[in-house]
C-alpha positions as CSV (number, residue, x, y, z in Angstrom):
1,M,-6.9,-26.3,17.2
2,Q,-6.5,-26.7,13.5
3,N,-4.2,-24.0,12.2
4,E,-4.6,-24.6,8.5
5,L,-8.0,-23.5,7.1
6,T,-9.8,-25.9,4.8
7,K,-10.9,-24.8,1.3
8,K,-14.4,-24.4,2.6
9,E,-13.3,-22.3,5.5
10,Q,-11.3,-20.1,3.3
11,R,-14.4,-19.5,1.1
12,L,-16.4,-18.7,4.2
13,M,-13.8,-16.3,5.4
14,R,-14.0,-14.4,2.1
15,R,-17.8,-14.5,2.2
16,W,-18.1,-13.0,5.7
17,F,-15.1,-10.8,6.2
18,R,-13.0,-8.0,4.7
19,K,-9.4,-7.3,5.8
20,T,-8.9,-3.7,6.8
21,D,-5.4,-3.9,8.2
22,E,-3.0,-6.6,9.6
23,N,-4.9,-6.7,12.9
24,T,-8.5,-5.8,11.9
25,I,-11.2,-7.6,10.0
26,E,-14.7,-6.3,9.1
27,L,-17.9,-8.3,9.2
28,K,-21.0,-7.5,7.2
29,E,-24.5,-7.9,8.3
30,K,-26.5,-10.6,6.6
31,R,-30.1,-11.4,7.4
32,W,-33.6,-12.6,6.4
33,G,-32.5,-14.5,3.3
34,W,-34.9,-17.3,4.1
35,I,-37.8,-14.9,4.3
36,K,-37.0,-13.6,0.9
37,I,-36.9,-17.1,-0.5
38,I,-40.3,-18.0,1.0
39,L,-41.8,-14.7,-0.2
40,G,-40.2,-15.3,-3.6
41,I,-41.9,-18.7,-3.9
42,I,-45.2,-17.2,-3.0
43,L,-44.9,-14.4,-5.5
44,M,-43.9,-16.8,-8.2
45,G,-47.3,-18.4,-7.7
46,G,-48.8,-15.0,-7.9
47,I,-47.1,-14.1,-11.1
48,Y,-48.4,-17.3,-12.7
49,Y,-52.0,-16.6,-11.8
50,D,-51.8,-12.9,-12.5
51,F,-49.9,-12.9,-15.8
52,I,-49.8,-16.5,-17.3
53,D,-53.0,-18.3,-16.4
54,P,-55.5,-17.4,-19.2
55,R,-58.4,-17.4,-16.7
56,Y,-57.0,-14.3,-14.9
57,Q,-54.5,-12.8,-17.3
58,A,-56.9,-10.5,-19.1
59,L,-58.5,-9.3,-15.9
60,T,-55.1,-8.5,-14.4
61,I,-54.1,-6.4,-17.4
62,Q,-57.4,-4.6,-17.3
63,E,-57.0,-3.8,-13.6
64,L,-53.4,-2.5,-14.2
65,K,-54.6,-0.3,-17.1
66,F,-57.4,1.1,-15.0
67,A,-55.1,1.9,-12.1
68,F,-52.3,3.5,-14.2
69,Q,-53.9,4.4,-17.5
70,P,-57.6,5.0,-16.8
71,E,-58.1,7.5,-19.7
72,T,-56.7,4.9,-22.2
73,R,-59.0,2.2,-20.9
74,F,-62.1,4.4,-20.9
75,Q,-61.3,5.7,-24.3
76,K,-61.1,2.1,-25.6
77,E,-64.5,1.3,-24.0
78,F,-66.0,4.5,-25.5
79,S,-64.8,3.6,-29.0
80,R,-66.9,0.4,-28.8
81,I,-70.2,2.3,-28.3
82,E,-69.4,5.5,-30.1
83,D,-72.2,6.6,-32.5
84,D,-70.8,6.3,-36.1
85,N,-73.0,9.1,-37.3
86,N,-72.4,11.5,-34.4
87,P,-68.8,11.6,-33.2
88,N,-68.1,12.3,-29.5
89,Y,-71.5,10.8,-28.6
90,T,-72.4,7.3,-27.6
91,R,-75.2,5.4,-29.4
92,F,-77.3,6.3,-26.3
93,G,-76.9,10.0,-26.7
94,E,-74.4,10.5,-24.0
95,T,-71.5,12.9,-24.7
96,K,-67.9,11.6,-24.4
97,D,-67.2,13.8,-21.4
98,E,-70.3,12.6,-19.6
99,Y,-69.4,9.0,-20.4
100,M,-65.8,9.4,-19.1
101,A,-67.0,11.1,-15.9
102,R,-69.6,8.4,-15.3
103,M,-67.1,5.6,-15.8
104,W,-64.6,7.2,-13.5
105,D,-67.2,7.7,-10.8
106,R,-68.3,4.1,-11.2
107,H,-64.9,2.5,-11.0
108,K,-62.8,4.8,-8.8
109,G,-63.5,2.7,-5.8
110,D,-61.8,-0.3,-7.4
111,I,-58.6,1.5,-8.4
112,W,-56.7,0.1,-5.4
113,V,-56.9,-3.4,-7.1
114,G,-54.4,-2.4,-9.7
115,Y,-52.2,-0.6,-7.2
116,F,-52.2,-3.7,-5.0
117,I,-51.2,-6.0,-7.9
118,A,-48.2,-3.8,-8.8
119,G,-47.4,-2.8,-5.2
120,K,-46.9,-6.3,-3.9
121,Y,-44.2,-7.0,-6.5
122,A,-42.6,-3.6,-6.0
123,L,-42.4,-4.0,-2.3
124,F,-40.9,-7.4,-2.6
125,L,-38.2,-6.1,-5.0
126,I,-37.4,-3.2,-2.6
127,Y,-37.2,-5.6,0.3
128,C,-34.8,-7.9,-1.5
129,L,-32.5,-5.1,-2.6
130,W,-32.7,-3.0,0.6
131,P,-29.2,-2.4,1.8
132,A,-27.9,-3.9,5.0
133,K,-26.7,-1.0,7.2
134,R,-24.4,-2.6,9.7
135,R,-20.7,-3.5,9.5
136,V,-18.6,-4.2,12.6
137,R,-14.8,-4.3,13.0
138,F,-12.8,-6.6,15.2
139,D,-9.4,-5.1,16.2
140,R,-7.2,-7.9,17.5
141,K,-4.3,-5.7,18.6
142,R,-6.4,-3.3,20.7
143,S,-8.9,-5.9,21.8
144,I,-11.9,-3.8,20.7
145,I,-15.0,-4.3,18.6
146,Y,-16.6,-1.3,17.1
147,T,-19.2,-0.1,14.7
148,Y,-21.0,3.0,13.5
149,V,-24.8,2.9,13.1
150,N,-27.2,5.7,12.4
151,K,-24.5,8.3,13.1
152,K,-23.7,6.8,16.5
153,F,-20.5,5.1,17.5
154,Y,-20.4,1.9,19.5
155,L,-17.4,0.1,21.0
156,T,-16.8,-3.0,23.2
157,E,-13.6,-3.5,25.1
158,V,-13.2,-7.2,25.2
159,N,-11.1,-7.1,28.4
160,K,-14.0,-5.6,30.3
161,L,-16.4,-8.5,29.5
162,M,-17.7,-10.1,32.7
163,R,-18.2,-13.5,31.1
164,P,-16.1,-15.5,28.5
165,F,-16.0,-13.8,25.1
166,P,-17.8,-16.8,23.5
167,E,-20.8,-16.0,25.7
168,Y,-21.1,-12.6,23.9
169,I,-21.6,-14.3,20.5
170,I,-24.8,-16.3,20.3
171,N,-25.0,-19.1,17.8
172,T,-28.7,-20.0,17.3
173,G,-28.0,-22.4,14.5
174,A,-29.7,-20.2,11.9
175,M,-27.7,-17.1,12.7
176,V,-25.0,-15.5,14.8
177,I,-26.1,-12.6,17.0
178,F,-24.1,-10.2,19.3
179,W,-24.2,-6.7,20.6
180,V,-21.6,-3.9,20.5
181,H,-21.7,-1.7,23.6
182,P,-23.9,0.1,24.6
183,Y,-26.6,-2.6,24.3
184,E,-30.1,-1.5,23.4
185,Y,-33.2,-3.5,23.2
186,P,-34.5,-3.8,19.6
187,H,-37.7,-2.1,18.5
188,K,-41.0,-3.5,19.9
189,I,-41.7,-4.7,16.4
190,N,-39.3,-7.6,15.9
191,I,-38.5,-6.9,12.3
192,F,-37.1,-3.5,13.2
193,R,-33.9,-3.1,15.2
194,R,-32.2,-0.3,17.0
195,G,-28.7,0.3,18.1
196,S,-25.8,-2.0,17.6
197,Q,-27.2,-5.5,17.5
198,M,-25.5,-7.5,14.8
199,M,-27.2,-10.3,13.0
200,V,-25.4,-12.5,10.5
201,S,-27.4,-15.2,8.8
202,D,-26.7,-16.4,5.3
203,Y,-27.9,-19.5,3.3
204,T,-25.1,-21.6,4.8
205,M,-26.9,-21.2,8.1
206,W,-30.6,-20.9,7.6
207,L,-30.8,-23.5,4.8
208,P,-29.8,-26.4,7.1
209,M,-32.2,-25.1,9.7
210,L,-35.1,-25.0,7.3
211,G,-34.1,-28.6,6.3
212,M,-34.2,-29.6,10.0
213,I,-37.7,-28.1,10.4
214,F,-39.2,-29.8,7.3
215,T,-37.5,-33.1,7.7
216,L,-37.6,-33.2,11.5
217,N,-33.9,-34.3,11.5
218,R,-32.4,-32.6,14.5
219,N,-28.8,-33.4,13.4
220,L,-29.1,-31.1,10.3
221,Y,-28.2,-28.1,12.5
222,K,-24.6,-29.5,12.4
223,K,-24.5,-28.6,8.7
224,S,-24.9,-24.9,9.6
225,S,-21.8,-22.7,9.3
226,A,-22.9,-20.5,12.2
227,A,-20.6,-22.4,14.6
228,T,-17.7,-21.8,12.2
229,L,-18.3,-18.1,12.1
230,K,-18.3,-18.0,15.9
231,R,-15.1,-19.9,16.1
232,F,-13.5,-17.5,13.6
233,L,-14.4,-14.5,15.7
234,V,-13.2,-16.1,19.0
235,D,-10.0,-17.4,17.4
236,F,-9.2,-14.0,15.8
237,M,-9.6,-12.0,19.0
238,N,-7.8,-14.6,21.2
239,P,-4.2,-13.4,21.7
240,D,-3.2,-17.1,22.4
241,T,-4.4,-18.3,19.0
242,P,-1.3,-19.7,17.1
243,P,0.1,-17.1,14.7
244,E,-0.1,-19.7,11.9
245,R,-3.9,-19.8,12.2
246,I,-4.2,-16.0,12.1
247,A,-1.9,-15.9,9.1
248,G,-4.1,-18.5,7.5
249,M,-7.2,-16.3,8.0
250,M,-5.5,-13.3,6.6
251,K,-4.1,-15.2,3.7
252,A,-7.7,-16.4,2.9
253,L,-8.9,-12.8,2.8
254,E,-6.0,-11.7,0.6
255,T,-6.6,-14.5,-1.9
256,R,-8.6,-13.5,-4.9
257,P,-12.0,-15.2,-5.0
258,S,-12.7,-17.8,-7.6
259,I,-15.0,-17.3,-10.6
260,C,-17.6,-19.4,-8.8
261,E,-17.4,-17.2,-5.7
262,Y,-17.9,-14.0,-7.9
263,L,-20.9,-15.6,-9.7
264,E,-22.4,-16.7,-6.3
265,K,-22.0,-13.1,-5.0
266,I,-23.6,-11.6,-8.1
267,L,-26.5,-14.1,-8.4
268,F,-27.3,-14.8,-4.8
269,G,-25.5,-12.2,-2.6
270,W,-28.6,-9.9,-2.6
271,I,-30.7,-12.6,-1.0
272,D,-28.7,-12.5,2.3
273,S,-27.4,-8.9,2.4
274,G,-29.5,-6.8,0.0
275,L,-28.2,-5.0,-3.0
276,Y,-25.2,-3.7,-1.0
277,C,-24.1,-3.1,2.6
278,R,-23.6,0.5,3.7
279,G,-20.0,1.3,4.5
280,L,-18.5,2.6,7.7
281,P,-17.2,6.2,7.9
282,K,-13.6,6.9,6.8
283,D,-10.8,5.5,9.0
284,E,-9.9,9.0,10.2
285,I,-13.4,9.6,11.5
286,L,-13.4,6.2,13.2
287,E,-10.0,6.7,14.9
288,K,-11.3,10.0,16.3
289,E,-14.3,8.3,17.7
290,I,-12.1,5.6,19.3
291,E,-9.9,8.3,20.8
292,R,-12.9,10.1,22.1
293,Y,-14.3,6.9,23.6
294,F,-11.1,6.1,25.5
295,A,-10.8,9.7,26.7
296,E,-14.4,10.3,27.8
297,Q,-16.2,7.0,28.3
298,A,-13.7,4.2,29.0
299,P,-12.5,5.6,32.4
300,H,-16.1,5.3,33.7
301,I,-16.7,1.8,32.5
302,K,-15.3,-0.9,34.7
303,A,-17.3,-3.9,33.4
304,L,-19.8,-4.6,30.6
305,P,-23.1,-6.4,30.9
306,S,-23.9,-9.6,29.1
307,F,-27.0,-11.1,27.6
308,E,-28.8,-14.4,27.2
309,M,-31.5,-16.1,25.3
310,G,-34.6,-15.7,27.5
311,S,-37.5,-18.1,28.0
312,Y,-41.0,-17.6,26.5
313,E,-42.3,-16.2,29.8
314,E,-39.4,-13.7,30.0
315,S,-40.0,-12.5,26.5
316,L,-43.6,-11.6,27.5
317,E,-42.2,-9.7,30.5
318,L,-40.0,-7.7,28.1
319,Q,-43.2,-6.8,26.1
320,W,-41.8,-8.7,23.1
321,K,-39.1,-6.2,22.5
322,F,-37.1,-9.2,21.4
323,K,-38.5,-12.6,21.6
324,N,-35.5,-14.5,23.0
325,M,-33.1,-11.9,24.3
326,K,-32.4,-10.5,27.8
327,I,-29.7,-8.1,28.9
328,I,-27.9,-9.1,32.1
329,S,-26.7,-6.0,34.0
330,V,-23.3,-5.7,35.7
331,E,-25.0,-6.0,39.1
332,E,-26.8,-9.2,38.0
333,N,-23.5,-10.6,36.8
334,I,-21.8,-9.9,40.1
335,K,-24.7,-11.5,42.0
336,A,-24.2,-14.6,39.8
337,G,-20.6,-14.7,40.8
338,Y,-19.0,-13.2,37.7
339,G,-17.0,-10.4,39.3
340,V,-13.3,-10.8,38.4
341,M,-12.2,-8.3,35.7
342,P,-11.0,-9.2,33.2
343,C,-12.6,-12.5,33.5
344,P,-10.2,-15.5,33.6
345,N,-10.3,-17.9,30.7
346,L,-11.7,-15.0,28.7
347,Y,-11.6,-16.9,25.4
348,A,-12.7,-20.3,26.6
349,Y,-16.1,-21.8,25.7
350,P,-18.1,-22.4,28.9
351,I,-19.1,-25.9,29.9
352,R,-22.7,-24.7,30.3
353,S,-23.6,-21.8,28.0
354,L,-26.3,-19.3,28.7
355,H,-27.5,-19.7,25.1
356,R,-29.5,-22.9,24.9
357,N,-32.8,-23.2,23.2
358,R,-36.1,-24.6,24.7
359,F,-35.1,-28.1,23.5
360,G,-31.8,-28.0,25.4
361,I,-29.6,-27.7,22.3
362,A,-26.6,-25.4,22.7
363,W,-25.9,-25.1,18.9
364,G,-22.2,-25.0,19.4
365,N,-22.1,-22.4,22.2
366,E,-20.5,-24.8,24.7
367,A,-17.1,-26.3,25.2
368,G,-18.4,-29.8,24.6
369,D,-19.7,-28.7,21.2
370,V,-16.3,-27.3,20.0
371,E,-13.6,-29.9,19.5
372,Q,-10.6,-27.5,19.7
373,F,-11.5,-26.2,23.1
374,P,-11.0,-28.2,26.4
375,K,-14.0,-29.2,28.3
376,S,-12.6,-28.1,31.6
377,V,-12.3,-24.3,32.1
378,G,-11.6,-24.2,35.8
379,K,-13.3,-22.3,38.6
380,W,-12.8,-18.6,38.7
381,K,-15.9,-17.0,40.2
382,S,-15.7,-14.2,42.7
383,R,-18.3,-12.2,44.5
384,K,-16.4,-8.9,44.2
385,L,-15.8,-6.7,41.2
386,K,-12.2,-5.9,40.9
387,N,-9.6,-5.2,38.3
388,K,-7.0,-7.9,37.7
389,K,-3.5,-6.5,37.7
């Protein structure tokens, strides 16, 4: 395991995390940047045809005026046919009020065109600047992960995981996904999520994956930083990680970002995480929630379920609540042989991960994909759930 962080790793640490105390770091949600880029390119083409191309420019302006300033547009049209000798009448003997009422009745069915033109740009701007609402904290000293979403507190005790900790952090290449207990299936519509599912995907992850799709070069996924983020989380929570590496992580977070990092955050930060990311409640409130959890819920929780990336057929069975995710209950884990609590080799990457895609690529979820971890993690399965003393 490399204790010293490279310059690139230090920049990534500052990009993803915030230090809250000597034993806790906070991770911000980042997502859908690639969708914003694609929509932005499409809208740039729309801006050209709507406002620059002389064939459509005048028509666009007229439609916008009709939608937002109909009186002004009709007044301009009336002035062209107004009788010079009889003010407030048209040359055809129609009064101004009659003309305005007739024009409105004639064109009111097309008012939506102007609203659509302006609305598509307004919706895109709102979507780009919409704040990310999830932050999650990793407490190394107490071995807990917790967050607060929509006025609800979530907490995972790492020592109650039934499978190795790396199995609770999914690296898909384009993003890193994990849940904080209690798990909850996302909304039936995939773009909406409920509960405590965290998704981190910035341009250092999705950009190489888009390159892989367009160039058909499968090796480009190795350029993704998703595996680095997962290693940071596993190393930070692992009590056996050398103190020098933890100190290097903390030093990176304490170091002032460079001017280039500040500019990058200002110019491009909104693409991955919106205009800002909502903060967690004050520390006093969170500590009370943690105390309440250990007093009321922890005594009743002996083990925590896990999850995996499901197949296409399984996603249909789940009614598309989430295309490639399936929660594995405590009972199912016991049947599979994961019944020793806390699980041995808690921080070791598995030889064969649950999280492989349809092409058989593990994306860095397995021991063989991570150089600093041994490929042999030993045999430790047991059929009975029991607490390890």
